[in-house]
N, C-alpha and C positions, 0 to 999 in steps of 0.2 A: 504494499500500499504506500502510495506517495503522500508524504506530509504536505500540508498546505496551510498557508496563513489565512486563506479565505478572503483576501481583499485585493482590489486592483486600485483604480482611481489614482490617488496621489502617489501610490507605490509603483505605478506602472513603469516609470523610468528606471528606478534603482532597486525595485523589489521584484518579486516578493521575498527573495532570499539574498543575503549578503554572506560572503565568505571572508572571514577575518583570520589571516595568517599571522601568527604571533599574538594570539588573543587571550592568553591565559592570565595576564596581569598587566598592571600599569596602563600605558596608553592604549594598547590593543584591547584590553578589557573595558576601558572606558568607551572606546568606539562601539564595542559590541553592545553595551548597555544603552548607549544613546540610540543606536539603530533599532534596538528592541523596543525602546519607548516609542519610536516612530512607527512601530508595527511590523517591522521586517523579521522574518525568521533568520536565525543565525547559525552558521557553521563555524565552529572554533577549531583552529589547528595550532598546536604548540607542543613542546616537549614534555611538559610537566602534567601528569595525569591529575594529581590532586588539585593543583591550581586551576586546571581546566574545568574540573567538576564544580569547583566553587563558583567560578565565573558563569558556568552554564546554569547553575541554580539561580543566580541573580538575574540572568537573561530570561529564564522561564517565568520568573516571578512577575514579568511584565506581560504575561499572557501569550507569548509567542513560542513556537517550537525552536528547539536548539539541538544540533548535532555536535558531537565532539570527535576529534581525531587526534590522538597522541602520537606524534612521530617527530623524529629528528630530521630537519631539512637537509642535513648532510648525508642521509641515507640515499643510496643511488636511486632507489625507487620511490622517493618521496613525492615527486610531482605526479607520477602515475597513480599513487595511492590517493592523493587528494582529488585528482580528476575522477577516479572511480567512486569516491565517497559522495560526490555531488552530481553524479551523472543523471539522476532522475529529477533534479531540481531545476526550476526556472530561476537561474542565478542572474541578478541584475547589478551586483556590486562586488568588486574585489578590493579588499583592504590589505595591502602588503605592509605589515608592521614588523615582520621578522627581519633580523639583521642586526649584527652587533660586532664590536671589536673584541674578538676572542683571543687575540694574541698581541703582545707587545714585545718588540725586539728591534734593535738596530738592524736594518735590512741586511747589511753585509755579514751579520752573524746569525741570520735567521734560519730556522728550520723550514725548508721550502715546503714540506708536507703541511705544516701548520699555516704557512702563507696561503697555500692553495685552499685550505679550508676556509680562510677568511674570504677569499675570492668566490668560492662556491656558495657560501652562505649569503653574501651580499650582492653577487652579480649573477652567478649561474642559475640558482633556483628562481630568483625574481624574473629573469629573462624567460625561463621555461614557463612559469606561471602566467606571465603577461602574454606569451605566445598562445598558450592553451586557452585562457579565458578571454583574451582580447579577441581571438577568432570567434568564440561563441557569442560575445557581445556584439561584434561587428555583424554577424549573421542575424542577430536579434534586432539590430538597428536602433538600439538604445541601451543605456546602462552607464556604468562608471568604473574607473580604476583609480584608487587612491594609494599612492606610494609614499611612505613616511621616509623622509630623508634625514640628513644630519648637517649641522653647520660645519662639521669636520670636512665636508666635501667642497669647501670654498677656498682652502689653502693647504699647503703642505705642512706636515707635522712630523717631528722626530718620533721615532719608536713606533708610530702607528701609521706610517706613510702608505702602506698598502690599503688599510681600511679607509683612509682619507681619499685615496685615489678611487677606490671602489665606490665611495659615495658620490664623488665628482662624476664618475661614469653614470651612475644611476640618474643623477640630475639631468645630464645631457640626453641620456636615452629617453627619459620620461618626456622631455620637451618634444623630441622627435615623435614619440608615440602619440602625444597630444595632437600634433599636426596631422598625423595619419588617421587616427580614429575619429577625430572631430569631423572628418568628411563623411562619416557614416553614422553620426548620431551618438557616439560614445564619448563621454567626458573623461579626461585624464588630468589628474592633479598630483603634483609633487609638493609635499608638505613638510616644511622644516620647522619643528616645534621649538628648537633651542633647548636650553637646559630645563628639564622638567623633573619634578620630584616623583620618581618611580622606584619600585624595588630594585631594578637593575642599577640605577644610579646609586642607591644605597649600598648595594654589594660592591660597587666600584669605589666606595669610600667617600662619596660626595654627599654632604649634608645640605640639601636645598630647602629644608623646612623653615 
């Protein structure tokens, strides 16, 4: 049986379902709750099952359906598993909030396998997801893609140069995607929040309260 939010109207462009990748806590969870308050069904994807379940409970409290998929975006089959999990849904909005600086090192001393993981998390998987769901939205003729960026992508940084470069890539790529998909009725937005008090920032040792 296919789940349904049972509504169209104002949800026609971005609903009835939204996929939030990186939706277990912090900014991603906040997006999920705001979209749920607007009446959209939510699919949450993240690594942490406990946090996913807690966010899903808050989403469902707004009277909308919610699916959860616990996976690591660095898994080789991550994109395929996400696509399979939402194959039966009328998805109108993709929120890409996953992506982080998982490795700090002077580049000339870096472990290249860990560098590749930063690239895969911040570039490879977002490209795959934008390709898969951008094509679905283009065929649908409406919808949106929201890519959460970072202020790190505006200049070079010591010790996190690859992450900063990845975020610069994402910013330019998203601008190009906006130009392409806007021609077929799909909105694309690159959102840079700046420093925001989240669990991830707290784990990084930044007190923003």
